[in-house]
N, C-alpha and C positions, 0 to 999 in steps of 0.2 A: 504493500500500500504506500502511495506517495502522500505528500502533504495535503493535496486537494481531497483525496479520498477520506483522510482522517477528519478534515475540516467539515466535509459534508456529513460525515457520520455523526458528528456532535453538534451540528447546526441545522435546525429544521428549515430555516429561511435561506433559500439559495441566494437571494439578493445580498443578504448580509455576508454570506460566505464569499461571494464574488467581490464585494467591496473590501473585505479583509485581505483577500489575495492581492487585489490591485494596490492597496495601501502598502503592503510589504514590498511589492515589485517596484512601485513608483519611488518609494523612499530610498531604494538602493540604486536607482539609475543615475541621478546627478552626483550622488556621493562617490560612487565607484568611478564614474567618468572623470570627475575633477581630481580625485586622488591619483588616477593613472596619468593625467596630464601634468600634475605637479611633479610626479616621479620622473617623467620624461624630461621635464624642464631642468630638474636638478641633475639628472644624468648628463644632459647636454652641457651644463655648466661645469660638470666634473667628469671629464672624459676618462680619467683613470678608474673611477668607480664603474663607469659603463664598461670599460675593458674587462675588469675583474668579473662583472656579472656575466658577460658574454663568455668568458673562459669557463666559468662554472657551468653554464648551460651547455657548452660544447662537451665538457667532461661528463656531465650527468645524462644529457639527452642525446648528444651526437648531432651530426649535420643532416641526417637522412630522414628526419621526421619532426613533427611539431611537438610542443610541450603538451602533456596531458595531465589530468588531475593526479594520476598516480605518481608523477614525478615531483610534485610540489614539496613533499616532506623531505626530499633530498636537497632542495635548493635553499640552503641555509643563508647564503649571502643575499639572495633575492628577498628572503623573508626579512633580513635586517634592513634592506633598502626600503621596503614597505613600512616597517616600523618607524624608521627615521622620517619617512614622508608624513605619516600620521602625526608624529611629534611636532614637526615644523609647520605642517600645512593641514591641520584638521579640517574636514569639510564643514563641521558645525563647531564653532569656537566655544559656544556656551552649551553645556549639557542640559537636558530637559529639566525643568523645575521640579523640585520635590517638596512636598509639604510634610513637616515634622509631626508625627502623631503623638510625640511626647518630648519633653525638654531633654536636650542632650548637649554635649560639647564636642565640637569638631577640632581635631588636632589638640592643641594645648590651650588655645585662647579664644575660640569662637563659641560663645554661648548661644545656642539656638533654642528659643522658647517654643513651647507647644503651639502648633498651628502656623508657625512661620514658614514662608516659602523660601527655599534655598536654591540658588543657581550657581553651578560650578563653572568657573572660567578655565576650561581645559587649555585654551590657547595660551593663557598666562603661565600655567603649570609647565607646558612644553618648552617655554623659553626662560624659565626661572633658573638663574645661575646657582641657586642654592640646591637645586635638584639635579641639574645637568652640567657636566663639564663642557665648556665651549658651546653654549646653547644656540648661538646663531649660526654655527657651522653645520653643514650637511655632512654627517660622519657616521655612516652605517656601522663602522667598526666598533662603535661604542657598545653595541649589543653583543659582540662576540664574547662568549664565555659568560654572558649574563642570562639570568632566568626571567627577565622582564618580558612580559607578553602583552598583547592588546586585548585580551579576552576578559578583562574586568577584575582580575585578581591583583593587579599591580597599579596602585593609584597614581603613579607617575605617568602612566600611559593608558588612558581609558577613553579612547575616541568613540567607543560604542556605549559608554556608560558602564554601570556595574549593578550588581544586585538583581533582585527579582524583575526589575524593569529595564534590564539591559536591552539593547537593540535586538529585536527578534530576527532581523535579517543579517546578523553579524556574519555567520558562516557563509551565507550566500554572497555577501559583499566581499569578504576576504578572498574567496575562491575566484570571484569575477576579476578582482584586481590582480591577483597573482597570475592567473592564466592569461589575461589580456596583456599585462606588462611583459611577462616572460616571452610570449610569442612575438610581440612587437620587437623586442631587442634581440631575440634569437633569430628571427627571420630576416631582419633588415639592419643595414648600417645607417646610423643617424649622425648627421653633421649639422652644426649650427649654421644659420643663414644671416645672423645679425653681425653687425660690425663689431670687431673686437672679440667675438665669440662668447660674450656674456649676456645672458637674457635679463630683461627687466622682471623682477620677482614681486612687483607690487600686486596687491590683492584687490579684488572687487567683490563686494558682498551682494549676492542675489539669493537664490534659494539655498545655495551653499557658497563657500568662499572659493571663487574661481580666480585664476590668474587674470590680472587686469588686461593684459594683452594676450590674445590667443597664441597658442604654440605654432610656430612656423619652423620647419626644418627640412633639410635635404635628405630624402630617404631613398636608399638604393638597396637592391637585393644582395644578400650575402652569398 
């Protein structure tokens, strides 16, 4: 049984089931697309990182086929690149508001009264020098040998939120980004087309945080 089968089994109203499915898919479209675009921009600005990612893909996958889902758990450097992209360029800078059901203390100094609404600024956490070494630098190697993951257990890196209300499309979104990015850099050679080779990394806030200037690159088959 797939997700739709289970949803229909527990939901009598098919319209509600359809709306739920559309909500999950729509929520993962812009977020996955902008994350992939940010990753490509950072790789174009950092050709040595691009080279290392392509070498890993050549070693794990080879040159005679595309990347498949079964390859993803072996692509550790690619995973680090995606983590670093989420850290520097989260699609949603503010995590969904939470209402406190009882008084509590966040960290050591934030007293949250019962009934208060709390919004977590994940964008600020990702660039906080007290949390990250060289926070403004795109440096996937910071995750090598680290157990920090994006799945809601490490509060330094929670682009999908955490707890019972973590993003329900997290696994779909992650696999979409991994597969898309892996096949784009595995199947093609990417070269910058901007003068000086360094892209403008300014941000534009719409449904999610997109690059202010769309990605432009020279792409040739490998």
